[in-house]
C-alpha positions as CSV (number, residue, x, y, z in Angstrom):
1,M,24.3,-26.0,14.5
2,E,27.5,-25.4,16.3
3,E,28.8,-23.0,13.6
4,I,25.7,-21.1,13.8
5,A,26.0,-20.7,17.5
6,L,29.5,-19.7,17.2
7,E,28.7,-17.2,14.5
8,Q,25.8,-15.7,16.6
9,K,28.2,-15.4,19.6
10,R,30.9,-13.5,17.2
11,I,28.1,-11.1,16.2
12,R,26.8,-10.4,19.6
13,A,30.4,-9.9,20.8
14,L,31.0,-7.6,18.1
15,N,28.0,-5.6,18.5
16,E,28.6,-5.2,22.0
17,F,32.1,-4.3,21.6
18,I,31.1,-1.7,19.0
19,L,28.4,-0.2,21.2
20,K,30.7,0.0,24.3
21,N,33.6,1.5,22.4
22,S,31.7,3.7,19.9
23,L,34.3,2.9,17.3
24,Q,37.2,4.5,18.9
25,I,38.2,1.6,18.1
26,F,40.3,-1.1,17.7
27,M,43.8,0.5,17.9
28,P,44.5,-0.9,21.3
29,Y,43.7,-4.4,20.0
30,Y,45.3,-3.9,16.4
31,N,47.8,-6.5,15.6
32,K,49.8,-4.9,12.8
33,T,51.6,-7.9,11.7
34,D,48.4,-9.8,10.9
35,D,46.4,-6.8,10.0
36,E,43.5,-7.7,12.1
37,M,41.9,-6.7,15.3
38,V,41.5,-8.9,18.3
39,I,38.3,-8.3,20.2
40,S,38.6,-11.2,22.6
41,K,40.7,-14.3,22.8
42,D,38.5,-16.3,20.2
43,I,37.2,-13.5,18.1
44,S,39.2,-11.3,15.6
45,I,38.3,-9.2,12.7
46,D,40.5,-8.7,9.5
47,R,41.2,-5.7,7.6
48,N,38.2,-5.7,5.5
49,G,36.0,-6.6,8.6
50,I,37.2,-3.3,10.2
51,I,36.7,-1.3,7.0
52,N,33.2,-2.6,6.8
53,I,32.4,-1.5,10.3
54,Y,33.6,2.1,9.4
55,I,31.6,1.8,6.3
56,N,28.4,1.1,8.3
57,T,29.2,3.7,11.0
58,I,30.1,6.4,8.5
59,L,26.9,5.8,6.5
60,S,25.0,5.8,9.7
61,V,26.5,9.4,10.5
62,I,25.8,10.8,7.1
63,A,22.1,9.6,7.0
64,S,21.4,11.3,10.1
65,D,23.3,14.5,9.1
66,E,22.3,17.8,7.7
67,F,24.9,19.9,5.9
68,E,24.4,23.6,6.3
69,D,26.8,26.4,5.6
70,G,28.5,27.8,8.7
71,E,27.2,24.9,10.8
72,I,29.5,22.1,12.2
73,S,28.1,18.8,11.0
74,N,28.0,15.3,12.6
75,S,30.4,14.2,9.8
76,E,32.9,16.8,10.7
77,R,32.8,15.9,14.2
78,Y,33.0,12.3,13.5
79,M,36.2,12.8,11.6
80,K,37.9,15.2,14.0
81,N,37.0,12.7,16.9
82,N,38.0,9.5,14.9
83,M,40.7,10.1,12.4
84,T,44.1,9.5,14.1
85,L,47.4,7.9,12.5
86,E,46.1,4.7,13.5
87,T,42.6,4.8,11.9
88,K,43.4,7.1,8.8
89,D,43.9,4.2,6.4
90,Y,40.8,2.4,7.3
91,I,38.6,5.6,7.4
92,L,40.0,6.6,4.1
93,D,39.4,3.1,2.6
94,A,35.9,3.1,4.0
95,L,35.2,6.6,2.4
96,M,36.4,5.5,-0.8
97,K,34.3,2.3,-1.0
98,I,31.3,4.5,0.0
99,Y,32.1,7.0,-2.7
100,M,32.3,4.4,-5.2
101,N,29.2,2.5,-4.3
102,K,26.9,5.6,-3.5
103,Y,28.1,7.8,-6.5
104,N,24.5,8.7,-7.5
105,D,23.4,9.4,-3.9
106,E,23.8,13.2,-3.3
107,H,23.3,13.4,0.2
108,V,26.1,10.5,0.9
109,L,28.5,12.2,-1.5
110,L,27.9,15.6,0.3
111,G,28.7,13.7,3.6
112,V,31.9,12.3,2.1
113,M,33.0,15.8,1.0
114,E,32.2,17.2,4.3
115,M,34.5,14.5,6.0
116,I,37.4,14.9,3.8
117,S,37.1,18.8,3.8
118,C,37.6,19.2,7.4
119,M,41.0,17.4,7.3
120,K,44.3,18.7,5.9
121,Y,45.2,18.1,2.3
122,E,48.1,16.0,3.3
123,D,46.1,13.9,5.7
124,V,43.7,12.7,3.0
125,D,46.2,12.3,0.1
126,P,45.6,10.9,-2.3
127,K,42.2,9.3,-1.7
128,G,40.5,12.7,-0.5
129,Q,41.8,14.3,-3.6
130,I,40.7,11.4,-6.0
131,M,37.1,11.7,-4.7
132,A,36.9,15.4,-4.9
133,L,38.4,15.4,-8.4
134,G,35.8,12.9,-9.3
135,L,33.1,15.1,-8.4
136,L,34.4,18.0,-10.3
137,Q,32.8,16.5,-13.4
138,H,29.7,15.0,-11.8
139,E,26.5,15.8,-13.4
140,N,25.1,17.2,-10.3
141,I,26.1,21.0,-10.4
142,Y,25.7,21.1,-6.4
143,L,28.2,18.3,-6.0
144,R,30.6,20.1,-8.3
145,D,30.5,23.2,-6.3
146,R,30.9,21.3,-3.2
147,A,34.0,19.7,-4.7
148,I,35.4,23.1,-5.5
149,Q,34.7,24.0,-1.7
150,V,36.7,21.2,-0.6
151,Y,39.7,22.4,-2.5
152,E,38.9,25.8,-1.1
153,Q,38.7,24.4,2.5
154,W,42.1,22.5,2.1
155,N,43.8,25.7,1.4
156,S,46.7,23.9,-0.3
157,K,48.4,25.3,-3.2
158,K,48.9,21.7,-4.3
159,G,45.1,22.0,-5.5
160,I,45.8,24.6,-7.9
161,N,46.9,22.6,-11.0
162,V,43.8,20.4,-10.8
163,L,41.5,23.4,-10.6
164,K,43.2,25.3,-13.5
165,T,42.4,22.3,-15.6
166,L,38.6,22.6,-14.9
167,K,36.3,24.2,-17.5
168,C,32.8,24.5,-16.2
169,D,29.8,24.9,-18.3
170,Q,28.0,27.2,-15.7
171,K,29.7,30.6,-16.0
172,W,29.0,31.2,-12.1
173,L,30.6,28.0,-11.3
174,Q,33.8,28.9,-13.4
175,D,33.9,32.3,-11.8
176,Y,34.1,30.5,-8.4
177,V,36.8,28.2,-9.6
178,D,38.8,31.2,-10.8
179,K,38.3,32.9,-7.4
180,V,39.4,29.9,-5.4
181,I,42.5,29.6,-7.8
182,E,43.2,33.3,-7.2
183,Y,42.7,32.9,-3.3
184,L,45.0,29.6,-3.2
185,E,47.7,31.2,-5.2
186,R,47.7,34.4,-3.0
187,D,46.9,32.7,0.4
188,G,47.4,28.9,0.3
189,E,49.8,27.1,2.1
């Protein structure tokens, strides 16, 4: 009984902490030597626990998001407000786990692409590139198109070699790839 009460206390404290701090999270409490976050004197969370919190938060953001061209999505806002040098590894690990576990969920994958596309190429290296690369061959043509857009939005010459190896079965998509390659060769950073 005592263990259940302690676990309930831990969960309540964690939920209150998350609500109060809205996942801007843990870094003031982060102990780099132990790779854990201390919430209070008797409650702490290890790296996997932190990643799981990010997974749940990111999935909530994506689930309530709509992705429309020309509009700033909640997913993009989330990344710009929360991805810092201290949180980068946690967020990218969470995105990678979401990507692997939700590979057949178009909406979630669009959200993941939205999140990585608003960051610099170097800031998401190599996990962002791995996720975008994986979608370049996805059965869903819309996701393939979105993965190409990610490379375009990164505006990095480093992505050219990946795009040059891509052979699309749809002419319009191959034309788009060729235009993105041309653009990156000319104007990429």
